[in-house]
N, C-alpha and C positions, 0 to 999 in steps of 0.2 A: 504493500500500500504506500510505502514511502517513496517520494520523488527525489529527495535530496540524497546524493551518493554517500555522504558521511552518515546520515541516518540509516541508510541501507546497510552500511558496514557495521554500524552499532547493533542493528537488529540481528545480523548474521552471527556476530560474536556473542550476543546476549543469550542465544540458545543454550549455551553451557550453563549460564546462571539459572535459566529456567529449569533445566534438567536437574540441577542440584536442589532447587526448590521443590520440584516434583517429588524427588526422593525423600526429602525431609517431611513433606506433607504425608506421604504414605506411612513413614515411621511414626509420625505424630498421631495419625489415626489409629494405627495398630497399638500404640502405647495406651490409648484410652479404651480400646475395645477388646483386644485379644492377648496382649502381652502378659505373661506370668510376672508376678511381683519381683522375683529375683532377676528378671531381665532388665530391671531399671538401670543398674550400673553400666552394663555394656551398651545399652541403648543410649545412655547419656554420653558415653565416650564417642560412639558413632555419630551422634547428633552434633557434638562439639566439633568433630573433625569435618563433617560436611558443612557446618556453618562457616568454618574458617576457609574451606575451599570456595564457598560461595562469596565470601568477603573478598578473597584474592581475585576471583573471576570478575567481580564487580569493579574493584579498584583498577583493574587492568584496562577498563573502559574510560578512565578519567581523561586521557589525552584526546580521544575521539569526542567525548562529550564537550570538552573545552572548545574544540574546533566547531562543533555544532552550535554552541552558544554564540559564536560569532557570525553564524550564517544568517542570511537575510531571506525573507519570503518563505519561511517555514509555514506549513499549514497547521491547523489545530492539533492534528494527531502528532505531527513531528515535534511541535512545541511541547506537547504532553510527554513525549518520550524523554526529551531533554529535562523537563521539570522533575519528573519522577526519578530519573536516574541521578540527577543532582542531589535530590533528597537522600537517596541511598548512599551516594558517595560522601555526602557531608557526614553521614553516620559512620560509615566504614573507615573513612580517613581519620576520624577523630577517636574511634573506639578501636583499640589495638586487638589483634587476633586472640591474644591470650585471655582478654576480658570476654570476648565473644564465646570462646571455648568454655570459660569458667561459668558464664551465665547458662549455657546449655546444660552443662553437667549438674550444676547446683539445682536448677529448676526441674530437670528430669527426675532427679532423686527426690526432690521436695514434693513433687506431685504425688508420688506413691505414699510418702509419709503423711501428707495431708489427708488422703483417703482414710488411713487408719485413725488419725487424730479426730477427724470428723465423726467417724463411726463410734469412737470412744468418748466424744465430746471433751477432748483434752487438749486445750490450747498449748499447754506446756510442752507437749510432745512435738508440736509443730514449731514452737517458738525459735529454737536455735537455727532452724532452716530459714525461717522468715527473716531473722536478723541478718543472715548472710545475704539474702536477696535484697533487703532494704539497703544494706551497705553498698551492694553492687549497683542498685538503681541510682543511688546518690552519686556514685562514681560516674555512671553514664551521664547523668545530668550535668555534672561538673565538666566533663570532657566535651559534651555537645555545646555547652554554653547557653546562657539564658539571660533574660532581663527580669529583674525584680524578684522572681521566685523560682527555685529549682524545679518545681512541679511543672512550670511552663514547658520545659524541655521534654518531659515525659508525656504531657497532654498532646503535644504536637506530633509525637510519634504515632498516635492513634487517630488524631483528627488534625489534619494539616491546617496550620494557622490559628488553631483554637488555643486560648490562653486562660489563665486563672481569672483574669478580668472578664472574659466572655462568660465563663462558667458561673462566676459570682452574679453576673447580671441575669443569667437565666434562672438560677436557683433562688435568687432574692425575690423574683416575681412568682415563680412556681410554688415554692414551699408555703408561704402564707396563704396564697390563693387556693392551693390544694387542700390545706387544712380547713379553710372556710367552706369550700365546696363539700368536703367530706361531712362536715357538720350538717349542712343543709340537706344533703342527700339522705343522711341517716335520719334526720328529723322528718323528712317527707315520707319515709317508710315504704316507698314503692319497690325499691330494689332491696331484697332481703340480705341480712348479714349471714344467715345460715340457710341451708337447704338439705332436705332428707337425702338427696342423691350424693351428698358429700360423704355419707357414711356407708353407702352401698358398696359392697365388695364385688370385685370382678375377677374373672379368670384371665390370666395373662394371655393365653392363646386367643380368647375372645376379644380382648382389647387390642391385640396385634391385628386382628381382622378389621377392627374399627379404624385403627390408624392406617392400615393399608387402603381401606375404603376412602379415607380422607385424602390420601395422596393421589388416589385415582380421580377424586373429584377435582383436585387441583391440577390435574393433567400432568403429573410428573412423568417424564419419559423413562420407561423401564431400562432402556439401553444406555442411559447417561447418568443414572441416579440410583442410589441404594440407601436403605435404612438399616441401622444396627442399634445396639443397646450399649449405654455407658452410664457411669455414675452421674455425670452431669451432661445434659444434652448439648450437642455442638454440631457445627457444620464445617466440613473441610472441602475446599475446592482444590482438588488434586490436579485437574486439567479442565480445559474447556468442555470436554465431553465426559468428565468423571467428577461428579459432585456427590458427596456423601453426607448423610445426617445421622444422628443418633437420637434416641428417645429413652425414657425409662418407665418402669412399671412398679408402682408401689402398692397395688392390690385394692385400693379404694379411691374414691373421688376421681372418677375417670376423666374429668375435664383437664386435670393436671397433665396426664399423659397425652391426651388429645391435642391440647393447645401447645404443649411442648413440641409435638410433631408438626403442627401447622406453622408454628414460629420458625422452626429450623427449615421447613420447606420454603418459607419466604426468603430466607438467605439463599437457598439452593436455586430458587426461581431467578433471583438476581444473577447469580453466577452463570447459570445456563443461558441467560438472556444477553450476555455481553457479546458484541459483534465477533463473529468467527474470525474476521480479519485481524483482530487484536490478540488472538491466541498466540502463545509463545513469545509475546512481547512484554515490555514492562507495563503496558496498559491493560493487560488481560485480567484485571481484578476489579473489585468495587472501588468507587471513588474514595471511600473512607469507612471507618468503622461506624460512624454515625449514620451515614447514608445507607450502609448495609443494614444497620439495625432498623432504619425506617421501613425497609421492605419487609422484614420479619414481623415488625409490630403492626404494619398495615394489614398483612394477611391474618395475623393472630387476632387482632382487636377489631379493626374497622370492618373486615370481612368475616372472620371466624366467629366473632361474638355477636353477629347481627341476626335478626329474625330471618332474613333471607337464607343465610347459611344453615340455620337450624332446619328449615324446610328441606334444603337439599340433602342434608346429612341424615334426616330422620329415617329413611329406609335402612341405611347402614346400621344405625343404632338399634333399631327395632329387631333387626335380624340377628345381631350378635349379643346384645345385652337385654335379656328378657325383662329385667326390672324397669327398663325405661318405658315400656309400653303403656304403663298407667299414667304417664305424664303427657299432657298436651304440649304443643309447640311453644306456647307462651310460658308455661312452667319451665320448660327446658331453657328457653331464652333467659329467664330470671336465674336459673341455676348457673348458666354460663356467665352471668353478670352479677354474682353476689358481690356486695361491697362491705368490707370490714377491715379493721386493722389486723395485720398478721405479721408473723415473725420472718417468714421465708420469702425472699425476693422473687424467686422463680414461680411462686404460687400466688403472688400478690395480684389483686385486681388492678385494672388499668388506672383507676382513680388514685390509688395509694402508691402505685409503683414508683413514681418519681421521688417520693419521700424516702424510699429504700435506697435509691441511688444517691440521693443527697447525703445520707448518712455516710456512705462509703467515700464519696467525694471529700467530705469534711475530714474524715479520718485520714485518708491518704495525703491530703494537702498538709496536715499537721505532722504526720510521720515523716514525709519527705522533706518538709521544711525544718525538721529537727525540733519541733515544739513538744513532741511527746516521744517516748521510747516504745519499742515494739512490745515490751512487757506490759505497757499501759493500754494497749489496743483494746482488750476486752472491756475494760471499765469505761474507756472513752466511747467505744461503740455503744455500750448499754445506755450511757447517759444521753448521748445524742439521739439514739433510737427512742428513748423515753420522751425527749423533748419534741421530736417530730411526729411520732405516732401515738404517744401517750400510753405505751405498753413497754415492758422491760423484758428482754430475753431471759429465759430461765436457765440456760446453759450455753456452753460455747458452740454447740452444734446449731442452736437456734440463733446464735450471734455471729461472732467474728470468724467462725470456721465454715460457714455455710457455703461459701463460694470457692471455686477452684482457682480463680484468677490470680491471686497473690502467689500461689505455689508455682505458677508459670512466669512470674515476674511482670504481670500485666498491670503495673501501676499507671493510671491515666486512662484506663479502659472504661470504668463504670459510668463516667459522665456521658459517654457516647450512647448509652442506652436511653438516657433522657433526650439527647439530641435526636435519636431515632424516633422517639415518641412525638417530638415536635414536628419533625419533617413528615412523619406519617399523617399528622393532622393537617399539615400544609397540602399534602396530596389530596386528603379528604376535601379540603376547602377548594382546591383547584378542580376537583371533580364535582363541581356545583353543590358544595356543602353536602356531599354524600349521595346526591340524587343519582349520579351516574352509577355508583356502586349498587344502590337499591335496584335500579332498573336492570342492571346486568345480572344480579342474583335472581331477580324475578323471572328472567328468561333463561337462567342456568348458564349464562355466558361468561364462564371463567376465562375463556380464551380472550374475550374482549378486554377484560381487566388486565390480563398479562400483556396484551398487545399495547395498551396505553402506556403501561409502565416501561415496557421494552423500548418503545419509540421515544419516550420523554427522558428516561433515566438509564436503563440497563445497558443499551447498546454502546454507550460512550465509555464504559469501563472507567479507567482512571485518566481519561483524556483531559478532563477539567478538574481543578481543585474542588473540594466540597462546597466552598462558598461560591465559587464561580458557577458551578453546576446549579445550585439553588437559584442564583440570580437569573440564570438562563431559563430555568423552568418556571419559577414562581415570581421572579422580580423582587425577592426578598430572601433573607437568610436567617435561620434559627429564630423564628418568630414565635415565642411562647404563647402569645395571645391566641394563635390559631388552635393550639391544644386546649387552652382554657375554654374557648368557644365551643369546640367539639364536645368537651365534657358537659358544658352547660346545656347544649342542645340535646345530648343523649340522656343525661341523668336528671335534668330539672324541667326542660320543656315537655 
């Protein structure tokens, strides 16, 4: 697709970087799904070596990228290649190979320890590993450089151009408004805080059939997509034609497994919708974590928790979960949209979800900024959680150990969940305040929704920065008022 000869040479040589990334993606997926626990140490060594090879292959492109930066008349795709590679080069030229290797080894081992610590609800078991990770993350921030706050360097790794100032502006509006909305919705009493179906137990094989029915409804291509099981649901885009998700089964409250599946399918739909011409290039992934999350939250909440989707899914539910038959569509809709304060982020309703990410953002900012020690995380977490949601975690598994992200060194990630919710609401607003979604679901036109997203967002991959992409599609970026309006329309009007 490239016209410029320098860009053509860059893309030719980039294939090696892509191949190493492909291999690490397969290893990462296997680590979470099939690898035995004692495989963690050799897996960490292998991952570290591959990461260093990837670093070397990327830095070898620096001379060509410098030449391309001086070129004139580059098109948007070519400019995107230069921008994305410059970001990678800025990281790799500042972060030495031994630090890349150490990060891979420490986080691979920490992920296995985190699983046991979460199972035992024992933060002390995980603490020494997390202390190593936090120290490494601070070193990364120092080497990358930052203005005003070290956390800015880490936020930018997940959301290009996003800063503490941006995040503070978002959360300072969302947190108080969400708390007020929660009070109003609770007092209105239309959306229940509890539902009998939350206690109904299901057979795992039956729930697997429900999830398979859901991904068929979403038109997931069987020859490019697969679903497995893991402790924490996730999506891995291994290649343009190989995107994998996981879900989990806990034996009751089937909506948790269902919407975990729909959520991860949203990520997969994005990955599968990127232009084939961007495959094997630096642009063959989503624009950012926040934009990626907007796709999963759009499908999970705007589509999946709608009355229209309940009607489409009803035959699958009735066939596989006999206890669902005594509930009508409106009762199922209310079950899908219970509203209450809860401890676990991945099970939180969409109205309280951003309060969960705000807790994590506040904790991370203070830990990376050196305001609190790792040993103080559980107490800080519980205090902040109490302030935002009015309830206090009863143990570490309900509190600071519930997420896998820190074990992988993903400091700066959690804010992107809220950015995803905001952008999902911006999509809802662009789709005629949801009227397009309602009409499509009424007609069973899932393909129409996917086509809209593909044309407006997916096909560009990383060609544009996340803020530039939003301006291109919506004429605004990270507009929290769109999310608050969506909440008001759904839960109060």
